[in-house]
Steps between C-alpha positions, in 0.01 A plus 500: 500500500181324609307827500608584145400154377160532665451840337601349165249218543228751585588700188482184289165409655363849427627490138730799558805324356541421129506130412857513370618629840323213675701251296821673615382496863387136501834337593548737794144450618524122479830498691350730762172321566640291783648815651165676470309217657762445769511868588124521538396166649774263601541637850146384576596136449726318738574132518357243267174400665269681261226368276530605137169569326482372142215530254375645176576863416526507121162488332317655796415863544761653729236582762384137518852363524582748778184404690573127464849539644389740775223260603753216518737720698222579749394136528857392569540778757175395670630142518826616662735495202741764377461531126660658199263646246706547182258760366589725791858548380520402133464811281179465300663660195769236459482212257388152601860379471628762743204457737553124527873550566438757774222306671678164477820647643297613802345156526850344508634753748222515754261207477475137592128468428275580205130580484339437162199704402223286355587629151869414520486226237406746223803715582831419331687690774317330787563158342871582482500620860312189617746276319795681661333488842447124461864452399615702803277313745268788584185422695180568308244691703140423405163614631148423383411866441473605134655842477508618144283664241541425133405822325 
């Protein structure tokens, strides 16, 4: 089932499926996103001692957002932390609403710390994740390095 959903998502991304078919597929895709993510990535995470990376994605060019999160991931690794980069498993073609649900569910499941990119305050999703992390007693990991670009 996972393979057929992935093929369907690729067809949607490549504009090979008519719009009316996408509407019919949407409920199945939404229900299957956790399965897709779990099938591809969940085995890599064990325990709950991971640092979740939160920051701006919307409003940035995809390449810049990816670089910001990868730089944070590398910095955390260099400092001895295991981290979860939500851009590494959240499908880039999904809506903001779905992306925040997927990434936040991983944050709940695997993390007890959060690292906030310097641009986190301009991100609705990162503000939500920070608020949830505060409510759950997560540690906030901070460094002096500025890791993001704004273009």
